PDB file as gemmi writes it, atoms N, CA and C in Angstrom:
CRYST1    1.000    1.000    1.000  90.00  90.00  90.00 P 1                      
ATOM      1  N   MET A   1       0.830  -1.181   0.000  1.00  0.00           N  
ATOM      2  CA  MET A   1       0.000   0.000   0.000  1.00  0.00           C  
ATOM      3  C   MET A   1       0.877   1.247   0.000  1.00  0.00           C  
ATOM      4  N   ASN A   2       0.501   2.223  -0.802  1.00  0.00           N  
ATOM      5  CA  ASN A   2       1.268   3.452  -0.912  1.00  0.00           C  
ATOM      6  C   ASN A   2       0.829   4.436   0.169  1.00  0.00           C  
ATOM      7  N   ALA A   3       1.724   4.773   1.100  1.00  0.00           N  
ATOM      8  CA  ALA A   3       1.388   5.640   2.240  1.00  0.00           C  
ATOM      9  C   ALA A   3       1.199   7.088   1.822  1.00  0.00           C  
ATOM     10  N   THR A   4       1.752   7.497   0.673  1.00  0.00           N  
ATOM     11  CA  THR A   4       1.631   8.893   0.255  1.00  0.00           C  
ATOM     12  C   THR A   4       0.389   9.146  -0.579  1.00  0.00           C  
ATOM     13  N   ARG A   5      -0.336   8.124  -0.923  1.00  0.00           N  
ATOM     14  CA  ARG A   5      -1.488   8.258  -1.815  1.00  0.00           C  
ATOM     15  C   ARG A   5      -2.480   9.320  -1.324  1.00  0.00           C  
ATOM     16  N   GLY A   6      -2.921   9.262  -0.077  1.00  0.00           N  
ATOM     17  CA  GLY A   6      -3.902  10.198   0.456  1.00  0.00           C  
ATOM     18  C   GLY A   6      -3.355  11.603   0.641  1.00  0.00           C  
ATOM     19  N   ARG A   7      -2.051  11.726   0.877  1.00  0.00           N  
ATOM     20  CA  ARG A   7      -1.463  13.043   1.128  1.00  0.00           C  
ATOM     21  C   ARG A   7      -1.332  13.878  -0.135  1.00  0.00           C  
ATOM     22  N   ASN A   8      -1.256  13.252  -1.290  1.00  0.00           N  
ATOM     23  CA  ASN A   8      -1.049  13.986  -2.528  1.00  0.00           C  
ATOM     24  C   ASN A   8      -2.350  14.465  -3.165  1.00  0.00           C  
ATOM     25  N   ARG A   9      -3.480  14.013  -2.670  1.00  0.00           N  
ATOM     26  CA  ARG A   9      -4.750  14.425  -3.251  1.00  0.00           C  
ATOM     27  C   ARG A   9      -5.109  15.826  -2.782  1.00  0.00           C  
ATOM     28  N   LYS A  10      -5.629  16.622  -3.720  1.00  0.00           N  
ATOM     29  CA  LYS A  10      -6.125  17.954  -3.357  1.00  0.00           C  
ATOM     30  C   LYS A  10      -7.472  17.796  -2.677  1.00  0.00           C  
ATOM     31  N   PRO A  11      -7.728  18.571  -1.626  1.00  0.00           N  
ATOM     32  CA  PRO A  11      -9.027  18.456  -0.967  1.00  0.00           C  
ATOM     33  C   PRO A  11     -10.141  18.945  -1.883  1.00  0.00           C  
ATOM     34  N   GLN A  12     -11.295  18.319  -1.771  1.00  0.00           N  
ATOM     35  CA  GLN A  12     -12.484  18.744  -2.494  1.00  0.00           C  
ATOM     36  C   GLN A  12     -13.237  19.722  -1.598  1.00  0.00           C  
ATOM     37  N   TYR A  13     -13.823  20.745  -2.208  1.00  0.00           N  
ATOM     38  CA  TYR A  13     -14.553  21.739  -1.432  1.00  0.00           C  
ATOM     39  C   TYR A  13     -16.007  21.795  -1.859  1.00  0.00           C  
ATOM     40  N   VAL A  14     -16.876  22.063  -0.886  1.00  0.00           N  
ATOM     41  CA  VAL A  14     -18.296  22.284  -1.140  1.00  0.00           C  
ATOM     42  C   VAL A  14     -18.659  23.625  -0.518  1.00  0.00           C  
ATOM     43  N   GLN A  15     -19.797  24.157  -0.916  1.00  0.00           N  
ATOM     44  CA  GLN A  15     -20.227  25.455  -0.407  1.00  0.00           C  
ATOM     45  C   GLN A  15     -21.090  25.262   0.833  1.00  0.00           C  
ATOM     46  N   GLY A  16     -20.732  25.909   1.914  1.00  0.00           N  
ATOM     47  CA  GLY A  16     -21.514  25.908   3.144  1.00  0.00           C  
ATOM     48  C   GLY A  16     -21.905  27.339   3.480  1.00  0.00           C  
ATOM     49  N   VAL A  17     -22.654  27.520   4.557  1.00  0.00           N  
ATOM     50  CA  VAL A  17     -23.086  28.854   4.980  1.00  0.00           C  
ATOM     51  C   VAL A  17     -22.786  29.002   6.468  1.00  0.00           C  
ATOM     52  N   ILE A  18     -22.140  30.103   6.825  1.00  0.00           N  
ATOM     53  CA  ILE A  18     -21.916  30.401   8.238  1.00  0.00           C  
ATOM     54  C   ILE A  18     -22.810  31.572   8.637  1.00  0.00           C  
ATOM     55  N   THR A  19     -23.180  31.596   9.899  1.00  0.00           N  
ATOM     56  CA  THR A  19     -23.964  32.690  10.460  1.00  0.00           C  
ATOM     57  C   THR A  19     -23.161  33.298  11.593  1.00  0.00           C  
ATOM     58  N   LEU A  20     -22.868  34.579  11.461  1.00  0.00           N  
ATOM     59  CA  LEU A  20     -22.089  35.302  12.459  1.00  0.00           C  
ATOM     60  C   LEU A  20     -22.955  36.406  13.060  1.00  0.00           C  
ATOM     61  N   THR A  21     -22.607  36.839  14.248  1.00  0.00           N  
ATOM     62  CA  THR A  21     -23.341  37.928  14.875  1.00  0.00           C  
ATOM     63  C   THR A  21     -22.420  39.118  15.071  1.00  0.00           C  
ATOM     64  N   GLY A  22     -23.019  40.281  15.080  1.00  0.00           N  
ATOM     65  CA  GLY A  22     -22.276  41.505  15.334  1.00  0.00           C  
ATOM     66  C   GLY A  22     -23.067  42.371  16.289  1.00  0.00           C  
ATOM     67  N   VAL A  23     -22.368  43.123  17.076  1.00  0.00           N  
ATOM     68  CA  VAL A  23     -23.027  44.076  17.969  1.00  0.00           C  
ATOM     69  C   VAL A  23     -22.268  45.391  17.880  1.00  0.00           C  
ATOM     70  N   ALA A  24     -23.025  46.482  17.828  1.00  0.00           N  
ATOM     71  CA  ALA A  24     -22.429  47.814  17.840  1.00  0.00           C  
ATOM     72  C   ALA A  24     -22.935  48.536  19.081  1.00  0.00           C  
ATOM     73  N   PHE A  25     -22.029  49.203  19.762  1.00  0.00           N  
ATOM     74  CA  PHE A  25     -22.414  49.927  20.974  1.00  0.00           C  
ATOM     75  C   PHE A  25     -21.610  51.219  21.062  1.00  0.00           C  
ATOM     76  N   LYS A  26     -22.172  52.168  21.760  1.00  0.00           N  
ATOM     77  CA  LYS A  26     -21.542  53.488  21.882  1.00  0.00           C  
ATOM     78  C   LYS A  26     -20.365  53.414  22.846  1.00  0.00           C  
ATOM     79  N   GLU A  27     -19.270  54.002  22.401  1.00  0.00           N  
ATOM     80  CA  GLU A  27     -18.077  54.106  23.237  1.00  0.00           C  
ATOM     81  C   GLU A  27     -17.454  55.472  22.972  1.00  0.00           C  
ATOM     82  N   GLY A  28     -17.617  56.358  23.898  1.00  0.00           N  
ATOM     83  CA  GLY A  28     -17.127  57.725  23.695  1.00  0.00           C  
ATOM     84  C   GLY A  28     -17.961  58.428  22.635  1.00  0.00           C  
ATOM     85  N   ASP A  29     -17.285  59.013  21.649  1.00  0.00           N  
ATOM     86  CA  ASP A  29     -17.962  59.742  20.579  1.00  0.00           C  
ATOM     87  C   ASP A  29     -18.313  58.880  19.378  1.00  0.00           C  
ATOM     88  N   GLN A  30     -17.978  57.598  19.400  1.00  0.00           N  
ATOM     89  CA  GLN A  30     -18.249  56.744  18.248  1.00  0.00           C  
ATOM     90  C   GLN A  30     -18.871  55.425  18.678  1.00  0.00           C  
ATOM     91  N   TYR A  31     -19.212  54.613  17.690  1.00  0.00           N  
ATOM     92  CA  TYR A  31     -19.757  53.279  17.937  1.00  0.00           C  
ATOM     93  C   TYR A  31     -18.702  52.252  17.562  1.00  0.00           C  
ATOM     94  N   VAL A  32     -18.573  51.236  18.386  1.00  0.00           N  
ATOM     95  CA  VAL A  32     -17.662  50.126  18.162  1.00  0.00           C  
ATOM     96  C   VAL A  32     -18.508  48.920  17.779  1.00  0.00           C  
ATOM     97  N   SER A  33     -18.059  48.146  16.810  1.00  0.00           N  
ATOM     98  CA  SER A  33     -18.773  46.931  16.411  1.00  0.00           C  
ATOM     99  C   SER A  33     -17.839  45.739  16.511  1.00  0.00           C  
ATOM    100  N   ILE A  34     -18.388  44.622  16.963  1.00  0.00           N  
ATOM    101  CA  ILE A  34     -17.587  43.425  17.208  1.00  0.00           C  
ATOM    102  C   ILE A  34     -18.316  42.189  16.691  1.00  0.00           C  
ATOM    103  N   CYS A  35     -17.580  41.322  16.011  1.00  0.00           N  
ATOM    104  CA  CYS A  35     -18.041  39.971  15.688  1.00  0.00           C  
ATOM    105  C   CYS A  35     -17.260  39.057  16.623  1.00  0.00           C  
ATOM    106  N   ARG A  36     -17.921  38.599  17.676  1.00  0.00           N  
ATOM    107  CA  ARG A  36     -17.221  37.818  18.694  1.00  0.00           C  
ATOM    108  C   ARG A  36     -16.757  36.457  18.164  1.00  0.00           C  
ATOM    109  N   GLU A  37     -17.504  35.879  17.224  1.00  0.00           N  
ATOM    110  CA  GLU A  37     -17.121  34.558  16.709  1.00  0.00           C  
ATOM    111  C   GLU A  37     -15.755  34.597  16.035  1.00  0.00           C  
ATOM    112  N   LEU A  38     -15.492  35.652  15.255  1.00  0.00           N  
ATOM    113  CA  LEU A  38     -14.214  35.753  14.542  1.00  0.00           C  
ATOM    114  C   LEU A  38     -13.170  36.586  15.291  1.00  0.00           C  
ATOM    115  N   GLY A  39     -13.633  37.422  16.227  1.00  0.00           N  
ATOM    116  CA  GLY A  39     -12.714  38.333  16.887  1.00  0.00           C  
ATOM    117  C   GLY A  39     -12.414  39.549  16.030  1.00  0.00           C  
ATOM    118  N   THR A  40     -13.310  39.869  15.100  1.00  0.00           N  
ATOM    119  CA  THR A  40     -13.148  40.996  14.186  1.00  0.00           C  
ATOM    120  C   THR A  40     -13.896  42.198  14.751  1.00  0.00           C  
ATOM    121  N   ALA A  41     -13.334  43.392  14.583  1.00  0.00           N  
ATOM    122  CA  ALA A  41     -13.969  44.601  15.116  1.00  0.00           C  
ATOM    123  C   ALA A  41     -13.832  45.741  14.116  1.00  0.00           C  
ATOM    124  N   SER A  42     -14.688  46.745  14.288  1.00  0.00           N  
ATOM    125  CA  SER A  42     -14.626  47.963  13.488  1.00  0.00           C  
ATOM    126  C   SER A  42     -15.289  49.082  14.279  1.00  0.00           C  
ATOM    127  N   CYS A  43     -15.530  50.218  13.624  1.00  0.00           N  
ATOM    128  CA  CYS A  43     -16.174  51.341  14.301  1.00  0.00           C  
ATOM    129  C   CYS A  43     -16.836  52.243  13.277  1.00  0.00           C  
ATOM    130  N   GLY A  44     -17.589  53.220  13.773  1.00  0.00           N  
ATOM    131  CA  GLY A  44     -18.255  54.194  12.910  1.00  0.00           C  
ATOM    132  C   GLY A  44     -18.877  55.285  13.750  1.00  0.00           C  
ATOM    133  N   THR A  45     -19.403  56.312  13.078  1.00  0.00           N  
ATOM    134  CA  THR A  45     -20.014  57.414  13.811  1.00  0.00           C  
ATOM    135  C   THR A  45     -21.443  57.102  14.233  1.00  0.00           C  
ATOM    136  N   THR A  46     -22.072  56.100  13.613  1.00  0.00           N  
ATOM    137  CA  THR A  46     -23.395  55.614  14.014  1.00  0.00           C  
ATOM    138  C   THR A  46     -23.316  54.098  14.180  1.00  0.00           C  
ATOM    139  N   ALA A  47     -24.303  53.516  14.860  1.00  0.00           N  
ATOM    140  CA  ALA A  47     -24.327  52.063  15.020  1.00  0.00           C  
ATOM    141  C   ALA A  47     -24.436  51.377  13.665  1.00  0.00           C  
ATOM    142  N   GLU A  48     -25.261  51.930  12.776  1.00  0.00           N  
ATOM    143  CA  GLU A  48     -25.428  51.348  11.444  1.00  0.00           C  
ATOM    144  C   GLU A  48     -24.122  51.381  10.655  1.00  0.00           C  
ATOM    145  N   GLU A  49     -23.420  52.510  10.713  1.00  0.00           N  
ATOM    146  CA  GLU A  49     -22.145  52.614  10.013  1.00  0.00           C  
ATOM    147  C   GLU A  49     -21.127  51.637  10.600  1.00  0.00           C  
ATOM    148  N   ALA A  50     -21.107  51.509  11.913  1.00  0.00           N  
ATOM    149  CA  ALA A  50     -20.176  50.576  12.555  1.00  0.00           C  
ATOM    150  C   ALA A  50     -20.454  49.144  12.108  1.00  0.00           C  
ATOM    151  N   LEU A  51     -21.734  48.760  11.998  1.00  0.00           N  
ATOM    152  CA  LEU A  51     -22.064  47.403  11.552  1.00  0.00           C  
ATOM    153  C   LEU A  51     -21.749  47.206  10.077  1.00  0.00           C  
ATOM    154  N   ASN A  52     -21.962  48.226   9.253  1.00  0.00           N  
ATOM    155  CA  ASN A  52     -21.580  48.114   7.840  1.00  0.00           C  
ATOM    156  C   ASN A  52     -20.072  47.971   7.700  1.00  0.00           C  
ATOM    157  N   ASN A  53     -19.320  48.738   8.498  1.00  0.00           N  
ATOM    158  CA  ASN A  53     -17.862  48.610   8.482  1.00  0.00           C  
ATOM    159  C   ASN A  53     -17.430  47.239   8.995  1.00  0.00           C  
ATOM    160  N   LEU A  54     -18.165  46.708   9.979  1.00  0.00           N  
ATOM    161  CA  LEU A  54     -17.867  45.364  10.481  1.00  0.00           C  
ATOM    162  C   LEU A  54     -18.105  44.324   9.395  1.00  0.00           C  
ATOM    163  N   ALA A  55     -19.189  44.471   8.632  1.00  0.00           N  
ATOM    164  CA  ALA A  55     -19.456  43.537   7.534  1.00  0.00           C  
ATOM    165  C   ALA A  55     -18.289  43.531   6.544  1.00  0.00           C  
ATOM    166  N   ASP A  56     -17.748  44.717   6.239  1.00  0.00           N  
ATOM    167  CA  ASP A  56     -16.578  44.808   5.353  1.00  0.00           C  
ATOM    168  C   ASP A  56     -15.365  44.124   5.972  1.00  0.00           C  
ATOM    169  N   ALA A  57     -15.153  44.337   7.280  1.00  0.00           N  
ATOM    170  CA  ALA A  57     -14.013  43.721   7.966  1.00  0.00           C  
ATOM    171  C   ALA A  57     -14.148  42.195   7.987  1.00  0.00           C  
ATOM    172  N   ILE A  58     -15.375  41.701   8.177  1.00  0.00           N  
ATOM    173  CA  ILE A  58     -15.615  40.255   8.148  1.00  0.00           C  
ATOM    174  C   ILE A  58     -15.280  39.701   6.773  1.00  0.00           C  
ATOM    175  N   ASP A  59     -15.716  40.406   5.720  1.00  0.00           N  
ATOM    176  CA  ASP A  59     -15.410  39.959   4.356  1.00  0.00           C  
ATOM    177  C   ASP A  59     -13.904  39.887   4.117  1.00  0.00           C  
ATOM    178  N   VAL A  60     -13.185  40.927   4.524  1.00  0.00           N  
ATOM    179  CA  VAL A  60     -11.726  40.943   4.341  1.00  0.00           C  
ATOM    180  C   VAL A  60     -11.096  39.774   5.095  1.00  0.00           C  
ATOM    181  N   HIS A  61     -11.525  39.570   6.330  1.00  0.00           N  
ATOM    182  CA  HIS A  61     -10.986  38.495   7.159  1.00  0.00           C  
ATOM    183  C   HIS A  61     -11.247  37.130   6.503  1.00  0.00           C  
ATOM    184  N   LEU A  62     -12.503  36.867   6.113  1.00  0.00           N  
ATOM    185  CA  LEU A  62     -12.852  35.569   5.522  1.00  0.00           C  
ATOM    186  C   LEU A  62     -12.218  35.372   4.149  1.00  0.00           C  
ATOM    187  N   ASN A  63     -12.142  36.435   3.348  1.00  0.00           N  
ATOM    188  CA  ASN A  63     -11.480  36.320   2.043  1.00  0.00           C  
ATOM    189  C   ASN A  63     -10.007  35.962   2.204  1.00  0.00           C  
ATOM    190  N   GLY A  64      -9.359  36.567   3.185  1.00  0.00           N  
ATOM    191  CA  GLY A  64      -7.956  36.229   3.450  1.00  0.00           C  
ATOM    192  C   GLY A  64      -7.795  34.780   3.870  1.00  0.00           C  
ATOM    193  N   LEU A  65      -8.714  34.291   4.702  1.00  0.00           N  
ATOM    194  CA  LEU A  65      -8.661  32.886   5.116  1.00  0.00           C  
ATOM    195  C   LEU A  65      -8.894  31.953   3.943  1.00  0.00           C  
ATOM    196  N   GLU A  66      -9.807  32.331   3.039  1.00  0.00           N  
ATOM    197  CA  GLU A  66     -10.049  31.515   1.849  1.00  0.00           C  
ATOM    198  C   GLU A  66      -8.809  31.479   0.961  1.00  0.00           C  
ATOM    199  N   GLU A  67      -8.193  32.649   0.727  1.00  0.00           N  
ATOM    200  CA  GLU A  67      -7.021  32.732  -0.144  1.00  0.00           C  
ATOM    201  C   GLU A  67      -5.848  31.916   0.387  1.00  0.00           C  
ATOM    202  N   THR A  68      -5.692  31.844   1.694  1.00  0.00           N  
ATOM    203  CA  THR A  68      -4.570  31.103   2.273  1.00  0.00           C  
ATOM    204  C   THR A  68      -4.912  29.638   2.535  1.00  0.00           C  
ATOM    205  N   GLY A  69      -6.177  29.254   2.293  1.00  0.00           N  
ATOM    206  CA  GLY A  69      -6.584  27.873   2.521  1.00  0.00           C  
ATOM    207  C   GLY A  69      -6.789  27.540   3.990  1.00  0.00           C  
ATOM    208  N   GLU A  70      -6.934  28.532   4.830  1.00  0.00           N  
ATOM    209  CA  GLU A  70      -7.048  28.325   6.269  1.00  0.00           C  
ATOM    210  C   GLU A  70      -8.479  28.397   6.794  1.00  0.00           C  
ATOM    211  N   ILE A  71      -9.457  28.643   5.930  1.00  0.00           N  
ATOM    212  CA  ILE A  71     -10.804  28.908   6.416  1.00  0.00           C  
ATOM    213  C   ILE A  71     -11.404  27.726   7.169  1.00  0.00           C  
ATOM    214  N   SER A  72     -11.269  26.517   6.659  1.00  0.00           N  
ATOM    215  CA  SER A  72     -11.850  25.354   7.345  1.00  0.00           C  
ATOM    216  C   SER A  72     -11.234  25.171   8.725  1.00  0.00           C  
ATOM    217  N   ARG A  73      -9.917  25.317   8.819  1.00  0.00           N  
ATOM    218  CA  ARG A  73      -9.230  25.150  10.106  1.00  0.00           C  
ATOM    219  C   ARG A  73      -9.687  26.205  11.112  1.00  0.00           C  
ATOM    220  N   VAL A  74      -9.752  27.467  10.682  1.00  0.00           N  
ATOM    221  CA  VAL A  74     -10.128  28.549  11.593  1.00  0.00           C  
ATOM    222  C   VAL A  74     -11.578  28.398  12.046  1.00  0.00           C  
ATOM    223  N   LEU A  75     -12.478  28.087  11.131  1.00  0.00           N  
ATOM    224  CA  LEU A  75     -13.877  27.898  11.519  1.00  0.00           C  
ATOM    225  C   LEU A  75     -14.008  26.758  12.520  1.00  0.00           C  
ATOM    226  N   ARG A  76     -13.266  25.687  12.297  1.00  0.00           N  
ATOM    227  CA  ARG A  76     -13.298  24.542  13.214  1.00  0.00           C  
ATOM    228  C   ARG A  76     -12.734  24.939  14.582  1.00  0.00           C  
ATOM    229  N   GLU A  77     -11.598  25.616  14.609  1.00  0.00           N  
ATOM    230  CA  GLU A  77     -10.967  26.011  15.875  1.00  0.00           C  
ATOM    231  C   GLU A  77     -11.829  26.992  16.665  1.00  0.00           C  
ATOM    232  N   LYS A  78     -12.553  27.855  15.969  1.00  0.00           N  
ATOM    233  CA  LYS A  78     -13.396  28.840  16.643  1.00  0.00           C  
ATOM    234  C   LYS A  78     -14.813  28.310  16.885  1.00  0.00           C  
ATOM    235  N   HIS A  79     -15.033  27.050  16.546  1.00  0.00           N  
ATOM    236  CA  HIS A  79     -16.325  26.389  16.754  1.00  0.00           C  
ATOM    237  C   HIS A  79     -17.467  27.128  16.053  1.00  0.00           C  
ATOM    238  N   ILE A  80     -17.199  27.607  14.839  1.00  0.00           N  
ATOM    239  CA  ILE A  80     -18.219  28.266  14.036  1.00  0.00           C  
ATOM    240  C   ILE A  80     -18.875  27.209  13.166  1.00  0.00           C  
ATOM    241  N   ARG A  81     -20.171  27.044  13.359  1.00  0.00           N  
ATOM    242  CA  ARG A  81     -20.917  26.008  12.645  1.00  0.00           C  
ATOM    243  C   ARG A  81     -21.076  26.381  11.177  1.00  0.00           C  
ATOM    244  N   VAL A  82     -20.852  25.393  10.309  1.00  0.00           N  
ATOM    245  CA  VAL A  82     -21.071  25.566   8.884  1.00  0.00           C  
ATOM    246  C   VAL A  82     -22.285  24.733   8.521  1.00  0.00           C  
ATOM    247  N   ASP A  83     -23.336  25.414   8.075  1.00  0.00           N  
ATOM    248  CA  ASP A  83     -24.548  24.720   7.648  1.00  0.00           C  
ATOM    249  C   ASP A  83     -24.419  24.378   6.178  1.00  0.00           C  
ATOM    250  N   MET A  84     -24.841  23.192   5.836  1.00  0.00           N  
ATOM    251  CA  MET A  84     -24.813  22.773   4.446  1.00  0.00           C  
ATOM    252  C   MET A  84     -26.202  23.008   3.865  1.00  0.00           C  
ATOM    253  N   PRO A  85     -26.278  23.724   2.734  1.00  0.00           N  
ATOM    254  CA  PRO A  85     -27.580  23.988   2.144  1.00  0.00           C  
ATOM    255  C   PRO A  85     -28.181  22.699   1.580  1.00  0.00           C  
ATOM    256  N   PRO A  86     -29.495  22.595   1.561  1.00  0.00           N  
ATOM    257  CA  PRO A  86     -30.087  21.408   0.954  1.00  0.00           C  
ATOM    258  C   PRO A  86     -29.781  21.375  -0.535  1.00  0.00           C  
ATOM    259  N   ILE A  87     -29.507  20.217  -1.036  1.00  0.00           N  
ATOM    260  CA  ILE A  87     -29.211  20.055  -2.464  1.00  0.00           C  
ATOM    261  C   ILE A  87     -30.537  19.953  -3.200  1.00  0.00           C  
ATOM    262  N   PRO A  88     -30.766  20.584  -4.340  1.00  0.00           N  
ATOM    263  CA  PRO A  88     -29.811  21.289  -5.194  1.00  0.00           C  
ATOM    264  C   PRO A  88     -29.773  22.783  -4.963  1.00  0.00           C  
ATOM    265  N   ASN A  89     -30.389  23.290  -3.916  1.00  0.00           N  
ATOM    266  CA  ASN A  89     -30.381  24.739  -3.678  1.00  0.00           C  
ATOM    267  C   ASN A  89     -28.974  25.236  -3.420  1.00  0.00           C  
ATOM    268  N   GLU A  90     -28.735  26.461  -3.806  1.00  0.00           N  
ATOM    269  CA  GLU A  90     -27.451  27.087  -3.533  1.00  0.00           C  
ATOM    270  C   GLU A  90     -27.569  27.903  -2.259  1.00  0.00           C  
ATOM    271  N   PRO A  91     -26.433  28.177  -1.586  1.00  0.00           N  
ATOM    272  CA  PRO A  91     -26.494  28.963  -0.356  1.00  0.00           C  
ATOM    273  C   PRO A  91     -27.002  30.371  -0.655  1.00  0.00           C  
ATOM    274  N   PRO A  92     -27.589  31.023   0.338  1.00  0.00           N  
ATOM    275  CA  PRO A  92     -28.086  32.377   0.112  1.00  0.00           C  
ATOM    276  C   PRO A  92     -26.949  33.351  -0.128  1.00  0.00           C  
ATOM    277  N   ASP A  93     -27.269  34.453  -0.785  1.00  0.00           N  
ATOM    278  CA  ASP A  93     -26.295  35.532  -0.913  1.00  0.00           C  
ATOM    279  C   ASP A  93     -26.035  36.099   0.474  1.00  0.00           C  
ATOM    280  N   GLU A  94     -24.987  36.914   0.578  1.00  0.00           N  
ATOM    281  CA  GLU A  94     -24.691  37.533   1.865  1.00  0.00           C  
ATOM    282  C   GLU A  94     -25.887  38.361   2.320  1.00  0.00           C  
ATOM    283  N   GLN A  95     -26.176  38.298   3.614  1.00  0.00           N  
ATOM    284  CA  GLN A  95     -27.300  39.040   4.167  1.00  0.00           C  
ATOM    285  C   GLN A  95     -26.864  39.708   5.455  1.00  0.00           C  
ATOM    286  N   LEU A  96     -27.444  40.860   5.716  1.00  0.00           N  
ATOM    287  CA  LEU A  96     -27.205  41.550   6.972  1.00  0.00           C  
ATOM    288  C   LEU A  96     -28.568  41.925   7.538  1.00  0.00           C  
ATOM    289  N   VAL A  97     -28.890  41.392   8.714  1.00  0.00           N  
ATOM    290  CA  VAL A  97     -30.164  41.662   9.374  1.00  0.00           C  
ATOM    291  C   VAL A  97     -29.853  42.411  10.657  1.00  0.00           C  
ATOM    292  N   GLU A  98     -30.507  43.538  10.868  1.00  0.00           N  
ATOM    293  CA  GLU A  98     -30.231  44.341  12.052  1.00  0.00           C  
ATOM    294  C   GLU A  98     -31.423  44.313  12.996  1.00  0.00           C  
ATOM    295  N   VAL A  99     -31.153  44.204  14.302  1.00  0.00           N  
ATOM    296  CA  VAL A  99     -32.186  44.181  15.327  1.00  0.00           C  
ATOM    297  C   VAL A  99     -31.730  45.092  16.468  1.00  0.00           C  
ATOM    298  N   ARG A 100     -32.616  45.974  16.925  1.00  0.00           N  
ATOM    299  CA  ARG A 100     -32.269  46.885  18.021  1.00  0.00           C  
ATOM    300  C   ARG A 100     -32.863  46.338  19.315  1.00  0.00           C  
ATOM    301  N   PHE A 101     -32.011  46.028  20.311  1.00  0.00           N  
ATOM    302  CA  PHE A 101     -32.457  45.476  21.587  1.00  0.00           C  
ATOM    303  C   PHE A 101     -32.410  46.485  22.721  1.00  0.00           C  
ATOM    304  N   ALA A 102     -31.423  47.325  22.725  1.00  0.00           N  
ATOM    305  CA  ALA A 102     -31.230  48.250  23.839  1.00  0.00           C  
ATOM    306  C   ALA A 102     -30.813  49.607  23.282  1.00  0.00           C  
ATOM    307  N   PRO A 103     -31.070  50.670  24.022  1.00  0.00           N  
ATOM    308  CA  PRO A 103     -30.634  51.992  23.560  1.00  0.00           C  
ATOM    309  C   PRO A 103     -29.122  52.011  23.325  1.00  0.00           C  
ATOM    310  N   ASN A 104     -28.723  52.681  22.299  1.00  0.00           N  
ATOM    311  CA  ASN A 104     -27.306  52.871  21.961  1.00  0.00           C  
ATOM    312  C   ASN A 104     -26.572  51.602  21.559  1.00  0.00           C  
ATOM    313  N   SER A 105     -27.294  50.526  21.234  1.00  0.00           N  
ATOM    314  CA  SER A 105     -26.615  49.346  20.699  1.00  0.00           C  
ATOM    315  C   SER A 105     -27.482  48.720  19.617  1.00  0.00           C  
ATOM    316  N   LEU A 106     -26.846  48.075  18.676  1.00  0.00           N  
ATOM    317  CA  LEU A 106     -27.531  47.452  17.549  1.00  0.00           C  
ATOM    318  C   LEU A 106     -26.875  46.110  17.293  1.00  0.00           C  
ATOM    319  N   TYR A 107     -27.680  45.064  17.123  1.00  0.00           N  
ATOM    320  CA  TYR A 107     -27.176  43.720  16.872  1.00  0.00           C  
ATOM    321  C   TYR A 107     -27.453  43.343  15.432  1.00  0.00           C  
ATOM    322  N   SER A 108     -26.596  42.518  14.851  1.00  0.00           N  
ATOM    323  CA  SER A 108     -26.812  42.068  13.481  1.00  0.00           C  
ATOM    324  C   SER A 108     -26.503  40.589  13.355  1.00  0.00           C  
ATOM    325  N   ILE A 109     -27.108  39.994  12.353  1.00  0.00           N  
ATOM    326  CA  ILE A 109     -26.815  38.612  11.978  1.00  0.00           C  
ATOM    327  C   ILE A 109     -26.290  38.670  10.559  1.00  0.00           C  
ATOM    328  N   TYR A 110     -25.159  38.035  10.319  1.00  0.00           N  
ATOM    329  CA  TYR A 110     -24.490  38.104   9.036  1.00  0.00           C  
ATOM    330  C   TYR A 110     -24.301  36.686   8.524  1.00  0.00           C  
ATOM    331  N   GLN A 111     -24.871  36.383   7.356  1.00  0.00           N  
ATOM    332  CA  GLN A 111     -24.701  35.055   6.760  1.00  0.00           C  
ATOM    333  C   GLN A 111     -23.828  35.187   5.523  1.00  0.00           C  
ATOM    334  N   ARG A 112     -22.951  34.197   5.338  1.00  0.00           N  
ATOM    335  CA  ARG A 112     -22.035  34.247   4.204  1.00  0.00           C  
ATOM    336  C   ARG A 112     -21.729  32.840   3.729  1.00  0.00           C  
ATOM    337  N   PRO A 113     -21.771  32.629   2.419  1.00  0.00           N  
ATOM    338  CA  PRO A 113     -21.333  31.338   1.875  1.00  0.00           C  
ATOM    339  C   PRO A 113     -19.818  31.204   2.041  1.00  0.00           C  
ATOM    340  N   VAL A 114     -19.360  30.008   2.376  1.00  0.00           N  
ATOM    341  CA  VAL A 114     -17.923  29.739   2.515  1.00  0.00           C  
ATOM    342  C   VAL A 114     -17.618  28.357   1.935  1.00  0.00           C  
ATOM    343  N   PRO A 115     -16.411  28.199   1.368  1.00  0.00           N  
ATOM    344  CA  PRO A 115     -16.016  26.860   0.927  1.00  0.00           C  
ATOM    345  C   PRO A 115     -15.518  26.067   2.121  1.00  0.00           C  
ATOM    346  N   VAL A 116     -15.921  24.823   2.203  1.00  0.00           N  
ATOM    347  CA  VAL A 116     -15.440  23.948   3.268  1.00  0.00           C  
ATOM    348  C   VAL A 116     -15.010  22.622   2.652  1.00  0.00           C  
ATOM    349  N   ALA A 117     -14.040  21.990   3.287  1.00  0.00           N  
ATOM    350  CA  ALA A 117     -13.550  20.713   2.784  1.00  0.00           C  
ATOM    351  C   ALA A 117     -14.663  19.676   2.852  1.00  0.00           C  
ATOM    352  N   ALA A 118     -14.847  18.974   1.756  1.00  0.00           N  
ATOM    353  CA  ALA A 118     -15.887  17.936   1.692  1.00  0.00           C  
ATOM    354  C   ALA A 118     -15.378  16.696   2.401  1.00  0.00           C  
ATOM    355  N   PRO A 119     -16.283  15.938   3.038  1.00  0.00           N  
ATOM    356  CA  PRO A 119     -15.849  14.691   3.662  1.00  0.00           C  
ATOM    357  C   PRO A 119     -15.361  13.721   2.585  1.00  0.00           C  
ATOM    358  N   VAL A 120     -14.336  12.964   2.916  1.00  0.00           N  
ATOM    359  CA  VAL A 120     -13.785  11.989   1.957  1.00  0.00           C  
ATOM    360  C   VAL A 120     -14.319  10.606   2.185  1.00  0.00           C  
TER     361      VAL A 120                                                      
END                                                                             
């Protein structure tokens, strides 16, 4: 049996969907936004602007992970669940849903398609 056989194969990828949360809250003269699942943060002059900037920061972060081939490892290490869309449907486009729970803070749910290694 050839021991290198499995190591030389390129991984197969399928499209999954992750759901991340963001919260923006007032800090001093500006709003700070945080995605706790990824550890990504941003800011803005309004809660809405801070969350939009956070969405951009999340995209940059995830795109970098995809380009380096590290996305599956990071999602697994951070315990971020990847939902598999029902076949033959494709995953939804990126979405940003905002919900206001408390004064001076705004919460969001961010869904994004991501490639994940297919089971072998």
